C-alpha positions in Angstrom: 121.1 92.6 31.0 123.4 89.5 30.1 120.3 87.1 30.7 118.2 89.2 28.4 120.9 88.8 25.8 120.8 85.1 26.3 117.1 84.8 25.8 117.2 86.8 23.1 119.8 84.7 21.6 118.3 81.1 22.5 114.9 82.7 20.4 117.0 83.7 17.9 118.8 80.0 17.8 115.1 78.6 17.7 113.5 80.4 15.3 116.3 79.9 12.9 115.8 76.2 13.7 112.6 76.8 13.2 113.6 78.3 9.9 115.5 75.7 9.0 113.1 72.9 9.4 111.4 74.7 6.5 113.8 74.5 4.2 112.8 72.8 0.9 114.7 69.2 1.3 112.0 66.8 2.1 113.6 65.3 5.2 113.2 69.0 7.0 110.0 69.2 5.6 108.9 65.9 7.1 110.1 66.8 10.6 107.6 70.0 10.0 104.6 67.7 9.5 105.4 65.5 12.3 105.9 67.9 14.6 102.8 69.4 14.0 101.1 66.0 13.8 102.3 65.0 17.1 101.1 68.7 19.1 97.6 68.1 16.7 96.8 64.7 18.9 97.1 66.2 21.8 93.9 66.7 24.0 92.2 64.8 21.7 91.5 61.6 23.6 87.8 62.7 24.7 86.0 65.6 25.1 82.5 67.2 25.1 81.7 70.6 23.7 79.0 72.9 22.8 78.9 73.2 18.9 76.4 75.9 16.7 76.0 75.5 13.0 74.6 77.8 10.7 74.4 77.4 7.2 73.6 79.5 4.0 72.5 79.6 0.4 72.4 82.7 -1.6 71.5 82.9 -5.2 74.1 85.4 -6.9 73.1 85.8 -10.4 70.3 84.4 -12.4 70.7 84.3 -16.2 68.2 86.3 -18.2 67.0 83.9 -20.1 66.4 79.7 -19.0 65.3 77.2 -21.6 64.3 79.8 -23.9 62.1 81.6 -21.9 62.5 84.9 -19.4 63.6 84.2 -15.9 61.7 87.5 -14.8 58.6 86.4 -16.1 58.4 82.9 -14.2 61.5 82.8 -12.0 60.3 84.9 -8.6 64.2 84.7 -7.0 66.3 87.8 -7.2 69.9 88.3 -7.4 71.5 88.1 -3.9 68.5 86.6 -2.3 68.7 84.5 0.5 67.7 81.2 -0.3 68.3 79.0 2.7 69.2 79.5 6.3 69.7 76.8 8.9 70.9 76.7 12.7 71.6 73.9 15.0 72.8 73.9 18.4 73.9 70.5 20.0 76.3 68.9 22.7 79.1 67.3 20.6 81.0 64.2 22.1 84.1 62.2 21.6 86.2 59.6 22.3 87.9 57.0 20.9 86.1 54.2 21.7 82.8 55.2 21.1 83.7 57.8 17.8 81.4 60.9 17.5 78.2 61.4 19.1 75.5 64.3 18.8 72.5 65.7 20.7 70.7 68.5 18.6 68.7 70.7 20.9 68.0 73.7 18.7 67.2 74.4 15.3 65.8 76.5 12.7 65.2 77.1 9.1 64.1 79.5 6.6 63.6 78.7 2.6 62.5 75.6 0.0 65.6 75.3 -1.5 68.2 73.3 1.1 71.5 74.2 1.2 74.1 71.2 1.1 73.6 69.2 4.0 75.5 70.6 7.0 73.1 70.4 9.6 74.9 68.8 12.7 78.6 69.9 14.3 80.1 67.0 13.5 79.6 67.1 9.6 82.2 70.4 10.5 84.6 68.4 12.7 87.1 67.9 9.8 90.3 66.7 11.2 93.2 67.8 9.0 95.6 65.4 11.1 94.1 62.3 9.3 95.7 61.3 5.8 92.6 62.0 3.8 90.0 64.8 3.7 86.9 63.9 2.5 83.3 67.1 2.7 81.0 64.4 3.1 78.0 66.9 2.6 79.0 68.1 -0.8 81.5 65.5 -2.7 82.3 61.6 -1.6 85.4 62.5 -3.5 89.2 62.2 -0.9 91.7 64.9 -1.3 94.8 64.8 0.5 95.6 66.9 3.7 98.5 69.0 4.2 99.1 67.5 7.8 98.7 64.1 6.6 101.4 61.2 6.9 104.1 61.3 4.1 102.9 65.4 3.2 105.9 66.2 2.2 105.6 63.9 -0.8 102.5 66.1 -2.3 103.1 69.5 -0.8 105.7 71.9 -0.9 105.7 74.4 2.0 107.2 77.9 1.9 107.7 80.5 4.7 106.1 83.4 4.3 107.0 85.7 7.1 107.6 85.3 10.7 105.6 88.2 13.4 105.3 87.4 17.4 106.1 83.9 17.1 103.8 82.7 14.7 104.9 81.7 11.0 103.2 82.5 8.3 103.7 78.8 6.0 101.7 78.3 2.3 101.2 75.2 1.1 102.3 74.7 -2.7 100.7 71.5 -4.5 103.2 69.6 -6.5 100.4 68.2 -8.7 98.4 71.0 -10.1 95.3 69.4 -10.9 95.7 66.3 -8.0 93.2 66.4 -5.0 95.5 68.6 -3.4 95.1 72.0 -1.2 96.8 75.1 -1.5 96.6 78.5 1.0 98.0 79.2 4.0 98.5 78.2 7.6 99.8 80.0 10.9 101.8 78.0 13.1 103.0 78.8 16.9 107.1 78.7 16.2 107.6 78.0 20.0 105.1 75.1 20.2 104.5 73.5 17.0 100.7 74.4 17.2 98.5 75.3 14.8 96.7 78.7 15.5 94.2 78.8 11.8 94.6 77.5 8.2 92.7 78.8 5.1 92.6 76.0 2.2 91.3 75.9 -0.9 90.1 73.7 -3.9 89.2 75.1 -7.1 86.7 73.4 -10.1 89.1 71.3 -11.5 89.5 69.0 -8.4 86.6 67.5 -9.5 83.8 68.2 -7.2 80.5 68.7 -9.3 78.3 72.0 -9.4 81.4 73.8 -7.5 84.1 76.2 -8.7 85.8 76.8 -5.7 85.7 75.3 -2.4 87.5 77.2 1.2 87.7 75.6 4.4 88.6 77.4 7.1 89.5 76.4 10.6 91.0 78.1 14.0 92.1 76.6 17.6 92.6 77.7 20.9 95.5 77.9 23.2 95.1 74.0 23.6 95.0 73.4 20.2 91.3 72.6 20.2 88.9 73.2 17.0 86.8 76.2 17.8 85.8 77.6 14.3 85.5 75.6 11.1 84.0 76.9 7.9 83.3 75.6 4.5 82.7 78.2 1.9 81.6 77.4 -1.7 80.8 79.1 -5.0 79.2 77.2 -7.7 77.6 77.6 -11.1 74.1 75.6 -11.7 72.8 75.6 -15.7 74.1 79.4 -15.3 72.5 80.5 -11.7 75.3 81.1 -9.7 75.3 80.5 -6.3 77.3 81.0 -2.9 77.3 79.6 0.5 78.7 79.3 3.7 78.6 76.5 6.5 79.8 78.0 10.0 79.9 76.1 13.0 81.7 77.7 16.6 82.6 74.9 19.5 82.7 76.3 23.1 82.8 75.1 26.5 84.9 71.7 26.0 85.0 69.6 28.7 87.4 66.2 29.4 86.0 63.4 29.0 82.4 62.0 28.4 79.3 61.8 31.4 78.9 57.9 31.7 75.1 58.2 31.4 75.0 59.4 28.1 71.8 57.7 26.4 73.2 56.8 22.7 73.1 53.1 21.9 76.1 51.9 20.0 75.4 52.7 16.5 73.5 56.1 17.3 75.8 59.1 16.2 73.1 61.2 16.3 69.8 62.3 18.7 67.6 65.1 17.7 64.2 65.1 19.8 61.8 67.0 18.3 59.8 67.5 22.1 63.2 68.8 23.4 63.7 71.2 20.6 63.4 74.9 21.0 64.2 77.8 18.3 66.7 79.9 18.9 67.0 83.4 20.6 69.5 85.9 20.2 71.5 84.5 23.7 71.9 81.2 22.1 73.7 82.2 19.1 77.6 82.6 19.3 77.2 85.0 16.4 74.1 87.4 15.4 72.1 86.8 12.6 72.6 89.5 10.1 70.2 92.0 9.2 69.1 90.0 6.0 69.0 86.7 7.7 66.7 88.2 10.8 64.3 89.8 8.2 63.6 86.9 6.3 62.7 84.5 9.1 60.7 87.5 10.0 59.3 87.2 6.5 58.6 83.2 6.8 57.0 84.0 10.2 54.6 86.0 8.7 53.5 84.2 5.7 53.3 81.0 7.9 49.1 81.3 7.6 49.8 81.1 3.9 51.3 77.3 3.9 48.1 75.4 3.5 48.6 74.3 -0.5 45.7 71.7 0.0 43.5 74.4 0.7 45.4 76.6 -2.3 44.3 73.3 -4.4 40.7 73.9 -3.7 40.4 77.7 -4.4 42.7 77.4 -8.0 44.0 74.1 -9.1 46.3 74.5 -12.3 47.2 71.5 -14.1 50.4 72.8 -16.1 52.9 71.7 -13.6 51.5 67.8 -13.7 52.3 67.1 -17.4 55.8 66.5 -17.0 55.9 65.7 -13.2 54.4 64.9 -9.7 52.8 67.5 -8.1 52.8 67.7 -4.4 50.3 69.7 -2.2 50.5 69.6 2.0 49.0 71.3 5.0 51.6 71.3 8.0 48.2 72.1 10.3 46.5 69.2 9.0 49.5 66.8 8.2 48.3 66.0 5.0 50.1 65.7 1.9 48.4 64.7 -1.6 51.0 63.4 -4.5 49.6 63.6 -7.7 51.5 61.4 -11.2 53.1 63.2 -13.8 49.8 63.1 -16.2 52.4 62.9 -19.7 54.6 59.6 -18.4 51.4 57.8 -17.3 50.2 57.3 -20.7 51.7 54.2 -22.3 51.5 51.9 -25.9 51.9 48.1 -25.6 51.3 45.1 -27.9 48.9 43.8 -25.2 46.6 46.9 -24.5 47.4 49.3 -27.1 47.2 52.5 -25.9 46.1 53.6 -22.1 47.0 55.4 -19.0 48.3 54.0 -15.7 47.2 57.1 -13.1 47.5 57.0 -9.4 47.4 59.6 -6.3 48.8 59.1 -3.2 47.1 60.6 -0.4 49.2 60.7 2.6 48.5 61.5 6.5 51.0 62.0 9.2 51.8 62.3 13.0 54.2 64.3 14.8 56.1 61.2 15.9 56.9 60.2 12.2 53.7 57.9 12.1 51.7 57.5 8.9 48.8 55.9 6.6 49.2 55.9 3.0 46.5 55.5 0.4 47.5 54.7 -3.1 44.6 54.1 -5.4 45.5 53.6 -9.3 43.8 53.3 -12.3 44.8 51.2 -16.1 42.5 51.3 -19.2 43.4 50.2 -22.1 42.0 52.7 -24.7 42.0 50.1 -27.8 41.3 47.0 -25.4 38.8 48.8 -24.1 39.8 46.9 -20.2 40.1 48.7 -17.3 42.0 47.9 -14.1 42.4 49.4 -10.6 44.0 48.3 -7.8 44.9 50.2 -4.0 47.4 49.8 -1.5 47.1 51.1 1.9 50.6 51.2 4.0 51.4 51.9 7.5 54.1 53.3 8.9 53.7 52.1 12.8 56.9 52.2 14.5 59.4 54.2 13.0 62.2 53.8 14.9 62.7 50.1 14.1 61.4 51.0 10.2 58.0 49.0 11.3 56.1 48.9 8.0 52.9 47.3 7.3 51.0 47.1 3.9 48.1 45.3 1.9 47.1 45.8 -1.7 44.5 44.4 -3.6 42.9 44.6 -6.9 43.6 43.7 -10.8 46.7 45.0 -12.9 48.8 43.7 -15.8 52.1 43.4 -14.7 55.9 42.6 -16.5 56.8 38.9 -16.5 59.6 39.6 -14.8 58.8 40.9 -11.0 62.3 42.8 -11.4 61.1 44.8 -14.2 62.7 44.7 -17.4 61.4 48.6 -18.7 59.3 51.6 -17.7 56.4 52.0 -19.3 57.7 55.1 -21.3 61.7 53.1 -22.5 58.6 50.4 -24.1 56.5 52.7 -25.6 59.2 54.3 -27.2 60.8 51.1 -28.8 57.3 50.1 -29.7 56.8 52.5 -31.2 59.7 53.9 -32.7 61.8 50.4 -33.2 59.0 47.8 -33.4 60.6 45.7 -30.6 58.2 45.4 -27.7 60.5 44.1 -25.4 58.2 43.9 -22.1 55.9 40.7 -21.6 53.1 41.2 -19.8 50.5 39.0 -17.8 46.9 39.9 -16.2 46.8 39.8 -12.3 44.1 39.8 -9.8 45.4 39.6 -6.4 45.5 40.4 -2.6 49.1 40.5 -0.8 49.7 41.4 2.9 53.4 42.2 4.2 54.9 43.4 7.8 58.3 44.2 8.1 60.3 45.5 11.5 63.9 45.8 12.6 64.5 43.1 15.1 67.8 44.6 16.3 70.1 47.4 15.2 70.9 46.5 11.2 68.8 43.2 11.4 65.4 43.6 9.8 62.6 41.0 9.4 59.7 40.9 6.8 57.1 37.9 6.1 54.4 38.7 3.5 51.9 36.5 2.1 50.1 37.0 -1.9 47.0 35.1 -3.1 46.7 36.0 -7.0 44.6 34.8 -10.2 47.8 34.5 -13.0 46.1 35.3 -16.6 48.6 34.6 -19.4 47.2 37.1 -22.6 48.8 37.3 -26.2 49.1 40.2 -28.6 46.5 42.2 -29.8 47.9 45.1 -31.6 51.0 45.6 -34.2 50.8 49.2 -34.8 54.0 51.1 -35.1 55.0 55.2 -36.4 57.7 53.4 -38.8 56.9 49.5 -39.7 59.8 48.5 -40.5 60.0 45.9 -43.0 62.7 43.4 -41.5 61.7 43.6 -38.2 58.0 42.3 -36.6 56.8 42.1 -32.9 57.7 39.1 -30.9 55.0 37.4 -29.2 54.1 37.8 -25.7 55.6 34.3 -24.9 59.7 35.1 -24.3 60.5 31.2 -24.7 58.6 31.0 -27.6 59.0 34.2 -29.1 58.3 33.3 -33.4 55.0 31.7 -31.7 51.7 33.0 -30.4 51.3 30.7 -27.9 50.5 30.9 -23.8 53.5 30.5 -21.5 51.4 29.4 -19.0 47.8 28.1 -18.1 45.5 30.7 -16.3 46.0 29.2 -12.3 46.2 30.6 -9.0 48.9 30.9 -7.3 49.2 31.2 -3.3 52.9 31.9 -1.5 54.3 33.2 1.7 58.1 35.1 2.0 60.2 36.0 4.5 63.5 37.3 4.2 66.3 38.6 6.7 68.5 41.6 5.9 71.8 42.6 8.4 73.9 45.3 7.9 77.1 45.1 9.5 78.5 47.9 11.2 75.3 50.3 10.3 75.5 53.6 11.6 72.3 56.1 12.4 70.9 59.2 13.2 67.7 59.3 15.0 66.2 61.8 14.0 62.4 62.8 16.1 62.3 58.6 16.7 63.0 57.8 13.4 66.0 56.0 11.9 68.2 58.0 9.3 70.5 55.2 8.0 73.9 55.8 6.8 75.4 53.2 4.3 76.8 50.4 6.1 80.7 50.4 6.9 80.4 46.3 6.0 79.0 44.0 4.1 74.9 43.4 4.2 74.1 40.0 4.3 70.8 38.8 3.1 68.3 35.8 3.2 65.3 35.0 0.8 62.7 31.9 1.3 59.7 31.5 -0.2 57.0 28.8 -0.2 54.0 28.1 -3.1 50.9 26.6 -0.9 49.2 24.1 -3.0 45.4 23.3 -2.7 44.4 25.8 -0.5 42.3 28.5 -2.3 42.4 26.2 -4.9 46.3 27.4 -5.6 48.6 25.4 -7.9 52.5 27.0 -6.5 54.2 24.3 -5.4 57.6 24.6 -4.4 60.1 26.1 -2.2 63.3 28.2 -3.0 65.9 30.0 -0.8 68.4 32.7 -2.0 71.2 34.0 0.2 73.2 37.3 -0.9 76.4 39.1 0.5 76.8 43.0 -1.1 78.4 46.0 -0.4 77.6 49.4 -1.8 80.8 52.1 -1.9 83.5 50.7 -0.4 85.7 53.0 0.6 88.9 52.6 -1.4 90.6 56.1 -0.7 92.0 58.0 -3.3 91.1 55.4 -5.8 87.2 55.9 -5.4 84.8 53.3 -4.3 83.5 49.9 -5.4 80.7 47.9 -5.6 79.8 43.9 -5.3 77.0 41.1 -4.8 77.1 37.7 -4.7 73.9 35.6 -4.5 73.3 32.1 -5.4 69.8 29.9 -4.7 67.6 27.3 -5.9 64.0 25.6 -5.8 63.6 22.5 -3.4 60.4 20.6 -3.7 59.6 22.3 -7.2 56.6 19.9 -8.3 55.0 23.2 -9.6 56.0 26.5 -10.6 54.8 28.6 -13.5 57.0 31.2 -14.8 56.0 34.3 -13.2 57.2 32.6 -9.9 60.8 31.7 -11.3 64.2 33.5 -10.6 63.9 36.6 -13.0 67.3 39.0 -13.4 67.6 42.2 -14.3 68.0 42.3 -17.8 68.5 44.9 -20.7 68.0 44.8 -24.4 67.7 48.5 -25.3 69.9 51.6 -25.5 68.7 52.7 -22.4 69.3 51.0 -19.1 69.3 51.3 -15.1 72.5 51.4 -13.6 71.4 49.7 -10.5 73.9 47.2 -8.9 72.9 43.9 -9.7 71.3 45.2 -13.3 73.1 43.1 -16.6 73.5 45.5 -19.6 73.1 43.0 -22.4 71.1 40.2 -20.6 67.8 38.9 -22.2 65.1 40.3 -19.8 63.7 36.5 -19.2 65.4 34.0 -21.3 67.7 33.8 -18.5 65.1 33.0 -15.7 65.1 30.0 -14.1 62.7 27.5 -11.6 66.2 24.8 -10.8 69.2 27.0 -9.6 72.0 29.8 -10.0 74.7 31.8 -9.3 75.2 35.2 -9.7 78.1 38.1 -9.1 78.3 42.1 -9.8 81.6 44.4 -9.3 81.8 47.7 -10.1 84.2 50.8 -9.2 84.0 54.1 -9.5 87.6 55.5 -9.9 85.6 59.1 -9.1 88.3 61.1 -11.7 91.2 59.4 -10.6 92.7 59.2 -14.2 90.3 62.1 -16.2 91.6 64.9 -13.6 94.7 64.6 -15.0 93.7 64.6 -18.9 93.2 68.3 -20.3 89.8 69.2 -21.5 88.5 66.2 -20.0 89.3 67.3 -16.9 87.3 70.1 -17.2 84.0 68.0 -18.0 84.4 66.3 -14.2 83.5 63.1 -15.3 83.8 59.5 -13.4 85.4 57.1 -14.8 84.0 53.4 -14.4 84.7 49.8 -14.9 82.7 46.4 -13.9 81.4 43.0 -14.5 78.8 40.8 -14.1 79.0 36.7 -14.1 75.1 34.3 -14.0 75.4 30.9 -14.0 72.3 28.5 -14.9 71.8 24.7 -15.7 69.9 25.5 -19.0 71.8 28.2 -20.6 75.4 27.6 -18.6 78.1 30.5 -18.3 77.1 34.1 -18.9 79.7 37.1 -18.5 80.0 40.7 -19.0 82.6 43.6 -18.6 82.1 47.2 -19.1 83.3 50.4 -18.8 81.7 53.5 -18.9 81.7 57.2 -18.0 79.5 59.1 -15.4 78.7 63.0 -15.7 76.0 64.1 -12.1 72.8 62.2 -14.1 74.0 60.6 -17.4 76.1 57.8 -17.9 77.5 56.0 -21.1 79.0 52.8 -20.9 80.2 50.3 -23.5 79.7 46.4 -22.4 80.8 43.4 -23.8 78.9 39.8 -23.2 80.1 36.2 -23.2 79.2 32.6 -22.4 81.4 29.1 -22.6 81.8 30.3 -26.6 82.9 33.1 -27.0 81.5 36.6 -27.2 77.4 37.0 -27.7 76.9 41.0 -28.1 78.3 44.3 -27.4 77.5 48.4 -27.5 76.8 51.4 -25.6 74.1 51.7 -23.2 73.0 55.1 -21.7 71.2 55.8 -18.4 69.6 58.8 -17.0 68.3 60.0 -13.8 65.8 62.7 -13.8 
């Protein structure tokens, strides 16, 4: 009896000690976190485990009207309908040296509206003992873990009760709108072993389209993860949806077999030859009735999915007016992509009103190799000139990104091969604002190129082109408004007030080659095709081009070399991410270089701009081009709601804050600088930019962009 009483007293003392650790003082809360972290790190040196993932998406509610139309008339989806279901079975490996590796052995999908990309067990193996947490399939935003180092600075811990040695503890964020979780976790008071938790985020934490996010995990008696769930509810244009991605882990084994076939940076392998659909015995949890009926319906409708055959039976032109249309046939391994009709029309001062239309025919194999044939016609209704070209592309080695292309024909091209404006933007500026920013020349050409990966992360390509380049002048000056104080400039960007030729008509022959090396380039192997992640390190790019004189009557005679170092989305944790590019290059032995072969930069003069990493906001499209040498640098940082999440009203908009700058030097113009700041909301963005040279400010203004 005394022993029983003594044991009971010891248990009471331990529980009392545990409760004292949960005291509100920072020191004791730190002891709690440190104890959990020590236990969490056990049994995580190396392991292999079987994973089963089920991911679904459900339409909870659709609006009665959308874009002024009754949704019942043209949207067949019903409230509560299952939009997407995917299942993945895999073998999952981890060790400190090689990191995560995963072998997919089963998968099955239903639906044509994919959910968030939880297509591997790794994406749900979220380790909350890390300082920062990111649910990569949903957002690139970081959140602070309640079990991370110094978590007591961001959270309060409140004991809700103790039952059978299990303590229910509530976490309370100290900042209401910070990147912090809410919820509860269950802890064994005897061993400080985490048993399960249920954490939540809401829409004010800055995840686009998401109103609430819920993360649940459960652990076995050896502190290993056996269940992980990411559930979400969202709203897009009044279409309300919800979904859950669940992962079940079973059959843990210590250590990893030595005979794994993974390459160093290969993180996932999926080979369709060895993949089968699921049977009931393969599933960790059974399908619901809705899921089972959905699979049966999909199987029944499989014979009716040849949309190329439906095209022959009843073609419909309306969907083609504003968006591309894709018809495909899985049995025939064919896809046809039609350009949208309305954006194919254009107006410029060279051709007048015209149309540039193309169709892409693709035939592919089960090994992911494909042929692509892309014919295109371009006709000017005012100048009565017909141009056409065709491009043939062959992906001959998906595992090495081996790509071959040959193109030939005639067309009108931008004098800046990087592109100034697209045809729609140029047409709007020409007709409404009497500004013909785009400068064109006519080109008759034949070209060929081939590229392949030599080693992982090292890509090499080489190409050759022979062209007949013809300088052209303005032929038309029509605009809707006829602004008195503004006239169209000439097609010569270096002499905008004179209708003079920029270069003589000539033949040009050149060869070019490039090497691109991406440091720490991880990838997935999906059925023999590499799917690349953003590299963890920078990317080094070497370019060389040689103009060959006399051969085929070519006038080109020069050499050009360029080196660039760039990196996209450099991870800065809670401070968002940055991107940069630094490059320099020069012409050597430049005896004859005509303007189309100069070094050109991506400028902008219009209100709308394209927000690429190497794009300037206010630089002239053509006047900074050079045939000598240059130095160029760009930087942009996205704070990912670091500051806007703290501002009332603004935080509800979920806008990301941006800052950036750019620099350019070339000998004729000297130094050029840009700085800008802006906000980004999904596919929309607005910036305010200022430009300077060595003598002071040049220009300033707002710039808009959209991506749809």
